C-alpha positions, 0 to 999 in steps of 0.5 A: 526761344524763337530760333534766329533767322539768317540774312543774305544780301546780294548786290547784283547788276540790276537789283539788290536783294535781301533774304531771311531764312530760317535754320531749315532753309525756309524763306521767312521774308524776301525783298528787293530794290532796283539798281541802275547804271550808266553805260557808255562804250567800254564804261559801266558805272553805278552810284555807290550811294545807291548801293547803300540806299537800295540795300537799306530800303530792302532791309528795312522792308525785310525787318518789318516782315520779320516782326521782331524775330531775332537775327543770327547774322548777315553777310553781303555778296557783290559783283566781282571786280566792281571797285571804287575809291573812297576817302579816309572815312569811307565816303565814295570819291568815285563812281563804282566801276562795274565788273565789266567796265573795260576802260582800263583794258589797255593797262591789263598787260602792265598788270600781267607783266608786273606780277606774271610769276605770282599770277602763274602760281595763282593759276590765272592771267590778269583780264581787262575788266579786273580791278587791278587794271582799274586801279592802274587807270586811277593811278594814271588819272592822278586820283591815287595821289589825292590825300586819303584815297583808298580802294574799296569793293562793292560789298565793302561799301555796304558792310561799312555802312552797316557797321558804321566805319570802314571795314576789312575787304574779304579775300574773294572780292580782293582777288581781282584786285591782285590779292595774293590768296596763297600768302594771304597778303597784298603782293608788295613787290608787284605793287612796287613795280606798279607804282601803287602805295600799299596804303591805298589798299584795304585790310583783307580777311577770309570770308566768314570772318566777323567784320563787326556788328550792326551799328546804331545808325544802320539799325535805325535805318534798316530796322535790324537789331543793333549788335547783329554780326556782319560777316565778311562775304564772297562774290556773287558767283561764289555766293550762288555756289554756296546757295546751291549747296555745291560744296563737295569736291567736284561739285559745280553750280552754273549760274545763268543770268545776264551772264553765265558763271560756273563755280565748283570745288577742287582739292588742288589749285587749277592752272589755265595757261590761257587765263580764263579760269581763276580760283577763289579760296573756299571758306572751309576745308582748305579747298579751292573754288575754280571757275569763270564768268562768260560774257555770254548768257541770257543777256543776249535774249533780252538784247535781241527780244526786248519786248517778246513774251519769253513763254511764247519764245520758248513754246516756239523753240520747243518745236524747233529741231535744235540739233540742226541749228547753225552755230551761234555764239550769243555774245552782245557787245564785244570781248570774252572772258570765259571759257576763253579770253578774247578781247575782240570776240563778237557774236555771230549766228551762222556766217553772219552777225548775231541778230534776228533775221528779217522774215525769219521765225524769232523762235528759231533765233531764240532757240539758237541762242539758247543752244549757243549758251548751252554749248559754251557751258559744255565747253567751259567744263572741258576747259576747267577739266583741262586746267586740272579742276575736279569736275566729276561731282554733281551739277546745279543750275541757278540764276534767273534763266533756271526758271525756264524748264525747256532751257534747263533740259536742253542744258542737261542734255548738252552736258550729258549729266544729271542736274539738280535744281535748288528750290531757292536759286538766289545768291542771297541764300548763299550769303545766308548760308555763310552767315549761319555757318560762320556763327555755327562754326560749320559752313558745309553743315549750314548748307546741308540745313538750308539748301533744298533741292527742288528737282533733279533732271536726267539727260537723254543720252540719244539727244546728247548724241544728236547735240554733239555734232552742233557743239563741235561745229561751234568749237570749230567756228571759235577756232577758226576765228582765232579765239579759241586754241587747241582741239576739244572733245577728246579725252585728256590724260587725266581720264576726264572726257568729253561731256557727250561721253558722260563726263565733263 
């Protein structure tokens, strides 16, 4: 009998991707469809109907490529904090408010105050773009009072369309909506203080739970076999972590795409007083998945060099003395979430704004942006260590920017630790791992089977030492602006060290 394939679906900012892999991690088929959003100031919306249409089209192409091969199960990941309101039957009533939509930012303080004790136990603070402040914005707009109104997360929309009815949310996507991961329930007292009726909120299950089966209508639309199990997924950052095989305590995955996201595994629940770090529950072993998502990343390259050839920029940057560049904080727009929380933060290059200087070599600015991202990545590991996260294990790089070998080695040297490059760096692979592990009853074993490491990078200690003064200069610049508090780059009382000294 032909072995089944495992399907992962990844709803990203710019596309929906579907991937089918065999039980040894080999790619059987992969497809994608574009997604488009609307941005206006702090607002960022997408059409929820487009999520399902893009997913259905991608799955239909994927199914055709499988040629009738059996499907073991599938799972869906989506952007963290992207939510909408639906009616009682699951039909969207609002646009999807995306993960970085901060229209409700002024209400984050109300959400924080109402649940301060709980958020402290969970180790985080409410942030302006999280889903719970968005729910309060809908409350103040009167939309929650409409009959049958219900909160849904981005992944819920697609899972419901696959099953043919509204489904439970998973606790990973529900985290930023205020779900209590310690008690495994919505916090009734907090909701009462916020004037939120619990009936508005979905049932929540753990990632890896069977939500239902592919229904007849979805089977016709996608070509998937009816009855295929649909598994509760996780956020895209957690999906990338599973897809990188970073499942052991102290192991980490850094996703560098439009933004930079770090996710790792810790035995204990970390607590960051500044609120930049937050933790998901692992779908196995009683462990925690701490991390955070920065507003910086490769999106700065796209914004500064929209028409440039990345290969030419990289070739030019390879000739630049990156240790001698001015401090660069590569933020497009305003507001930072991780490794520090600063709603008023703005990008800079040296003593001026983040921009390509007239008459200057674009490759120098490109190099400065790449160095700035690598420095923030190093700072993120220090913040994580200070919060109590385990950071002594292996590091993996995934995301679109991990296709740039020069940037990978720069980041490796900045951290001063070996780095693994998975063969398939897609969050969709993480959902295939989750689907296989849920059906077979062992998620770490599924990761060992399905995840392949393409290459391991080794750091250059001399270059790490040369890069360290520039790193400290950026930290000092962030502190002078009041965005980052406290001295960095010193051993803490748990024995964790500055990355330049060989730790994280």
